[in-house]
Every structure is written in C-alpha cells, then in structure tokens.
C-alpha positions in Angstrom: -44.5 205.4 -117.3 -47.9 205.9 -118.7 -46.5 206.0 -122.3 -44.9 202.6 -121.7 -48.2 201.1 -120.5 -49.9 202.6 -123.6 -47.3 201.1 -125.9 -47.7 197.7 -124.2 -51.5 197.9 -124.6 -51.2 198.8 -128.2 -48.8 195.8 -128.8 -51.4 193.5 -127.1 -54.2 194.9 -129.3 -52.1 194.5 -132.5 -51.0 191.0 -131.6 -54.5 190.0 -130.7 -56.2 191.1 -133.9 -55.0 188.2 -136.2 -55.9 185.7 -133.5 -59.4 187.2 -133.2 -60.0 187.4 -137.0 -58.6 184.1 -138.1 -57.6 181.7 -135.3 -57.3 178.7 -137.7 -54.8 180.6 -140.0 -52.8 181.7 -137.0 -52.5 178.1 -135.9 -51.1 177.1 -139.3 -48.8 180.1 -139.2 -47.4 179.0 -135.8 -46.8 175.5 -137.1 -44.9 176.9 -140.0 -42.9 179.1 -137.6 -42.0 176.0 -135.5 -40.6 174.3 -138.6 -38.3 177.2 -139.6 -34.6 177.0 -138.9 -33.3 179.0 -135.9 -31.2 181.2 -138.2 -34.2 182.3 -140.2 -36.2 183.1 -137.0 -33.3 185.1 -135.6 -32.9 187.0 -138.8 -36.7 187.8 -138.9 -36.5 188.9 -135.2 -33.5 191.1 -135.9 -35.2 192.8 -138.8 -38.3 193.3 -136.7 -36.3 194.9 -133.9 -34.4 197.1 -136.3 -37.7 198.3 -137.9 -39.1 199.0 -134.4 -36.0 200.9 -133.3 -36.1 202.9 -136.5 -39.7 203.8 -136.0 -39.2 204.9 -132.4 -36.2 207.0 -133.5 -38.1 208.7 -136.3 -41.1 209.4 -134.1 -39.2 210.8 -131.2 -36.6 212.9 -133.1 
C-alpha cells in the first residue's frame, strides 16, 4: 500500500512541475488539447498507458 501512495505522490510531483515552471504555457497547452479531436486524444492516452504499462513491467520483472 505504501508503494501505491509513493507512486501517486510521484505522479502529483511530476504533473505539478510544468504548472509551477510555466503556467502560461500550460494554459495554452490545455487550450490546444481542448481543440484536438477525440480520436487523437484517445490515441495519445492509449500510447501513454501502454508506455506506463511497459515501464512497470520492465521494472518489476
């Protein structure tokens, strides 16, 4: 359970860094994301999940 909490904390840190360093650019990025078609967002999300799954597999094997 503690490893899960550590992983969640690390995700929060990594997601917060760009917002801390450049909030204006992140706002522009979010606007661009909002204008992307659903299919492109789903493909990017699928690729991200696949990369995360591969990383977890490689680290834990």
